C-alpha positions, 0 to 999 in steps of 0.5 A: 464433476466438482473435482473435474471442474476444479482440476481444469480451473487449476490447470488453466490458472497454472501460469499465474505466479501465485499458484506456482509452487514456491520452489518455482517462484524462488528459482525464477525470481529469487529468495530475497525478501523486500525490506522497507528500511526507512519510512516517514509520514506526517501524523496529521493533515488538513481535510483536502490535503494530499497525504505524503508517505515516504519510503526507502525500500530495497530487495536483494533480488531486484524483483519488487513488484507492488507497494501494497496498502491497507487502510483501517478507519474506526467506524468505517472498517477496512478498505480494499487493498491498494496495489501500486506497481513499482517501476522497472528501474526501482525494483532493486531500490526505491526512494520516494513517496506514495500519496493519498488524496483527500480532496473531494471527500466531505466531512473528513474533519476529525477522522482518524485512520491507520495506513499499513504499507508492505512491499510485495516482490514477484516471488510473492514475498512481503516485507514486514508491514509499516503502519502510519496513523493519521488524524485529519483536522482543520487545525493541523498541518502536514509535517515535512519529511526529514531533510535529505532522507528521501527522494522527492519522487512520485512512487504512485497513489494509494488507490483508496477513496476515503469515506466519512461518517457523513456518507451514511456508512455505518449508520442505519438507513 
């Protein structure tokens, strides 16, 4: 019975890109791997600021699909991944920024975290990860990106809502 149920589920999910054999995905979408060529993010911001993370990325096949973000925060742990869809006209090359809002989250002063960014293409290839440490403190200011290196184009949000230790996370009830 278990084998039959598993077989039916696999058959129904057969149209999903992630379950196609790799040869089929590569024949359909290509073998190129996305590359994050240049990146920049300020290492510090104030609580309530929106953190801007700048990226220049490319894919020889032109099938970049998602900007995948993961955040790890000491004392809180890893958050669920964020997937930001790449617009059709940017699937071969993109330049701009993703952003993480911190407004509306209390007690973020003295919070540290690390953001990891990768690009995923339609063939399920991932770029090498790029990591960005961040310290949030009332005394800090966000540094601007290097001049004339990135477009000022909104690539989309990092869809993760930060938590602080004051939210009761990580503390006994």
